[in-house]
Structure formats: C-alpha cells, structure tokens
C-alpha positions as CSV (number, residue, x, y, z in Angstrom):
1,M,6.8,-1.5,15.2
2,G,5.1,-3.5,18.0
3,D,2.9,-0.6,18.8
4,I,1.6,-0.5,15.2
5,Q,0.9,-4.2,15.2
6,Q,-0.9,-3.8,18.5
7,Q,-3.0,-1.0,16.9
8,R,-3.8,-3.2,13.9
9,G,-4.8,-6.0,16.1
10,Q,-7.2,-3.8,18.1
11,I,-8.7,-2.4,15.0
12,Q,-9.0,-5.8,13.5
13,D,-10.8,-7.1,16.5
14,E,-13.2,-4.2,16.5
15,L,-13.9,-4.5,12.9
16,Q,-14.6,-8.2,13.4
17,N,-17.1,-7.2,16.3
18,V,-18.8,-4.7,13.9
19,T,-19.0,-7.3,11.2
20,Q,-20.4,-9.9,13.5
21,A,-23.0,-7.4,14.8
22,L,-24.1,-6.6,11.3
23,L,-24.4,-10.2,10.4
24,E,-26.4,-11.0,13.4
25,L,-28.7,-7.9,12.7
26,A,-29.2,-9.2,9.1
27,V,-30.1,-12.7,10.2
28,I,-32.6,-11.2,12.9
29,T,-34.2,-8.8,10.4
30,H,-34.5,-11.5,7.8
31,G,-36.6,-13.7,10.2
32,F,-38.4,-10.8,11.8
33,D,-41.7,-12.0,13.0
34,D,-42.8,-10.7,16.5
35,S,-42.0,-8.5,19.4
36,Y,-39.1,-10.8,20.5
37,S,-37.4,-10.0,17.3
38,A,-37.9,-6.3,17.8
39,D,-36.3,-6.4,21.2
40,L,-33.5,-8.4,19.8
41,I,-33.0,-6.0,16.9
42,T,-32.9,-3.1,19.4
43,T,-30.2,-4.9,21.4
44,R,-28.1,-5.7,18.3
45,I,-28.4,-2.1,17.2
46,N,-27.2,-0.8,20.4
47,Q,-24.4,-3.4,20.4
48,L,-23.4,-2.1,16.8
49,V,-23.5,1.5,18.0
50,T,-21.2,0.5,21.0
51,N,-18.9,-1.3,18.6
52,Y,-18.6,1.8,16.3
53,Q,-17.9,4.0,19.2
54,T,-15.1,1.8,20.5
55,L,-13.7,1.6,17.0
56,S,-13.8,5.5,16.6
57,K,-12.1,6.0,20.0
58,L,-9.1,3.8,19.0
59,E,-6.0,6.1,18.6
60,T,-4.1,5.0,15.5
61,D,-1.2,6.2,13.4
62,I,-2.3,3.9,10.6
63,T,-3.4,5.5,7.4
64,V,-5.1,3.8,4.6
65,P,-4.5,5.2,1.1
66,I,-7.7,6.7,-0.4
67,D,-7.1,4.4,-3.5
68,I,-7.6,1.4,-1.4
69,V,-10.7,2.8,0.1
70,S,-12.0,3.5,-3.3
71,Y,-11.3,-0.1,-4.4
72,I,-13.2,-1.4,-1.5
73,E,-16.1,0.9,-2.1
74,D,-16.3,-0.1,-5.6
75,G,-16.5,-3.8,-4.5
76,R,-13.1,-4.8,-5.6
77,N,-10.5,-6.6,-3.7
78,P,-7.7,-4.4,-2.1
79,D,-5.2,-7.3,-2.8
80,V,-5.7,-6.5,-6.5
81,Y,-4.7,-2.9,-5.9
82,T,-1.6,-4.1,-4.1
83,R,-0.6,-6.5,-6.9
84,E,-1.2,-3.8,-9.5
85,F,0.8,-1.2,-7.6
86,V,3.7,-3.7,-7.2
87,E,3.6,-4.4,-11.0
88,L,3.6,-0.7,-11.7
89,L,6.6,-0.3,-9.5
90,Q,8.4,-3.1,-11.2
91,R,7.8,-1.6,-14.6
92,Q,9.0,1.8,-13.5
93,N,12.0,0.3,-11.9
94,D,12.8,-1.7,-15.2
95,Y,12.5,1.5,-17.2
96,M,14.8,3.5,-14.8
97,N,17.4,0.6,-14.8
98,G,17.2,0.7,-18.6
99,K,18.0,4.4,-18.6
100,F,21.0,3.8,-16.2
101,V,22.4,1.1,-18.5
102,A,22.0,3.3,-21.5
103,M,23.7,6.3,-19.8
104,R,26.6,4.0,-18.7
105,R,27.0,2.7,-22.2
106,F,26.9,6.2,-23.7
107,R,29.4,7.4,-21.1
108,D,31.8,4.5,-21.9
109,M,31.4,5.1,-25.6
110,L,31.9,8.9,-25.3
111,A,35.1,8.2,-23.2
112,E,36.5,5.8,-25.8
113,K,35.8,8.2,-28.7
114,I,37.5,11.1,-26.7
115,K,40.4,9.0,-26.1
116,E,40.6,8.0,-29.8
117,T,40.1,11.6,-31.0
118,W,42.3,13.4,-28.4
119,P,44.8,10.8,-27.0
120,E,46.4,13.5,-24.8
121,M,43.1,13.6,-22.8
122,G,43.2,9.8,-22.1
123,G,44.5,10.3,-18.5
124,D,42.0,12.9,-17.7
125,V,39.2,10.7,-19.1
126,D,40.4,7.8,-17.0
127,V,40.4,9.9,-13.9
128,I,36.9,11.1,-14.5
129,L,35.6,7.6,-15.3
130,A,37.3,6.3,-12.1
131,A,35.6,9.1,-10.1
132,V,32.1,8.5,-11.7
133,S,32.3,4.7,-11.4
134,S,33.2,4.8,-7.7
135,S,30.1,6.9,-6.8
C-alpha cells in the first residue's frame, strides 16, 4: 500500500511540474515581444519535454479507468464521475437487497403453506429452513 502511495506522490509531483511548465510557457508566449522571450520559450519547452520524459519513465501499477479519462477530456470533473458511480452502486445494492428480502419472504410463506397443507412434512421444512437460514 505504501508503494502505491509513493507512486501516486511521484506522479502527482511530476504532473504539477508539467502543469507549472505549461503555465509559465503560456505566460511567456502571451507577453512575447523580443528575442529574450524566444530564448525563455525555448528553455521552458525544453523543461516541459524533460518533465514529460520523467513522467513517462515512472513505473506505476496505477490504472485510471477510461471513463474517468473521457470525463476529463470532455472538460468534466472526475469527482462527478465518482459520485455518480457511487450512487449507481447504491441503487444496484438497494435493488439486490430488495430481491433478497422478497425471496426470504417467499421462502417463509412457502414453508408455512407447506406446513399447513402437509403437516407431516413440518419437521423436514424446519430442517431445511434451519439449514438455509444458517448459510
């Protein structure tokens, strides 16, 4: 677990370096006016390339779901994806819990009806219910 945290930290640091280099490059190009700016742009581009190379050399076991990448590319917040995903899981969990409750009620009603209809099977039904309820 610590190794993954360290990898995430390294990736985060390098991404911050890339972001900083891009920001500096944007500021320099916005105020471009002379050869001094051209030399500075060249320096920042080289720094950006170095940052990208460092980032690509990092070994990582971290995978990012393609849906999150698509969210980011579409200009949306990945936290929204996480929230929607959690809400979807909650709905699916509620649905499955409802099915379990319905099946338990059906089992109990069926057992009662079997006991009423065939009283001699009452002991067998109780044994089956005990076995099913314990697992």
